[in-house]
N, C-alpha and C positions, 0 to 999 in steps of 0.2 A: 147658524151661529158661527161656523168657521168662515163663511163668506164675509160676514160682517167684520170679523176680526182682521181678515186680510185687507178689506177695504179701509179699515181704520189705520192699519200699519202703512198702507200705500199713501193715504192722506197725510199722515205724520211725516213720512219720508219726503213728500213734495213740499210740505210746509218748512221742514228743516232745511231743505235745499234752498228755499227762498231766503231764509235768514242767513245762510252762509255766503250769499252773493257778495262779490267784491264791491268795494266802493272806490270812487275817485275822490280824493281828499285834497283840497286846495291848500297848499303850504301856508301856514300862518292864518288860515281862514279868510284871506282876502287877496285880491289880485296883486297889490303892490307890496306884499310882505317880504319878498326876496330882495333886500337892499341893506345897506349899512344902517344899523340901528341909529335912531336919532339921539339916544342917550346910552349910558353904559349898561342898560338893561339887557337881559338875555331873553328878549321877547320870543324868538322862535323856539328856543328850548323850553321855555315856560309853556308855550302853546302845545308843544309836543308832549310834555308831561301830563297835560290835562286831557289828552286825546287817547283813544284806544285804536291801535293799528293791528290789523289781522293779516295773516298770510293771504295773499291774493289781492289785497288793496293796492291802489295806485296813488302815488303822490304826484301832484300836479303843481308845477311852478310856472308863473307868468312873469316875464321880465323882458327887458329890451335886448333882443338877440344882437350879437356883435359887440355889445358894450359890457355884457356880463355873461356868466356861465354858471353851471352847476357841476361840481366835481364830486363823484362818489369816491371816497378815500377810506383807508384803513384808520384804525384808532390812533396810531402814532402820528400819521400825517394830519389827522384832524387836530390833535393836541398842538402840533407844531405849525399848523397852517401851511403845510408843504404841498405845493401844487405840482411837484416834479414827477410823481409816480401815481397818478390817479387810477382807480379801478375802472372808471368810466367817465367820459367827458360829454356833457350836454351843453349846447350853445345856441339852440334854435329859438329861444324866447318862449317856447311852449313845451316845456319838458314834462314827460310823463314817465315815472319809474315804478315798475311793479315790485312790490315787497314780496319776494318769493320764498322767504324762509324766516323762521322766528329768530329773534335776537336783535342786536343793535345794527343800525345803518348810519354811516357818518357821511355828511355832505358839507362842502365848503364852497365859497364863491371862488371862481377861477380868475376874477379880476384882481389885478395887482393891488395889494394892501387891504382888500375888502375883508378877508377872513380875520386878519389881525385886528380889525375894527369891530369884529363881532358878527359878521355875516357868515354864520355857520349853523348847523343843525344836526342833532342826534335824534333818531327815531328808533324806538324799541318796539319791535313787533312781538305780539303775544304768542305764546305757544298754543297751538290749537287744542281745544278741549278733547279729551278722550285719548290723547297720545300717552304713550308709556313714559313716565317720568322716573322710573327706577324705584319708586316707592311701592312696596308690596301692600296689598290690601289686608286689613285685619281679618282674622279667621271668623267664620260665621258663628253666631251664638248657638249654644246647644238648644235643642227643642224645649219649649216650655212644658212644664208639668202641671197637672191639675192637683187638687188637694188629696186625691186618692193615690197619687204617685204615678199614675199612668200618663201617657202623652196627652196634651191638651187637644181637644177636638179642633179640626180645621175650621177657620172662620168661613161662614157662608155669605154669599152676596146676593142681594135681591135686586141689584141694579141690572138693567138690561145691557147687552153689549153696546147698543147705540148710546146709552147714557154714559157708560164707561168711556167710550171713544170721545164723546163730547167733552168730558172732564179732562181727558188726556190732552186733547187739542187746546183747551183753555189753558192748561198748565204750560204747554209749549209757547203759546202766545205771551203769557206772563213772563216766562223766562227770557224770551226774545227782547222784551221791553226793559227788563232789569239789567240784562247783560248787553 
């Protein structure tokens, strides 16, 4: 029985590792998305708001190198379209940026006047699950009592360890699809 429990835990660990694999995400969802928007729409930020970004994911930009660039900037430089003090400059036409921490990432075009015309992007990376958020857990409930006033008997399970492991694996797969 102990061996099957260990096997079940090992299998769950491997499955959860697969779900946590980083992804490469094409900015805007298409090759030619990094350009001045054709209208006053905020297409790139609308796309980013509909997407889920995780720590470890990579953003990928495809654009004409030498004619445009991607600048990672701070919040104020993003708001002001300031290209004078970027955190990082990318100009190879095939930019790949790792999202290495939770929170906002700010990007603007380095081409003169492009940011002012709407070529900019904010990506918010989600905090990984299971990290301490500073919120304490609620206390555990008191043990239940039966009608005679004594503690309730412990529930018994007739499920075999293999059946329990299968149900646990199914729950992990469902959670992966939902989130």
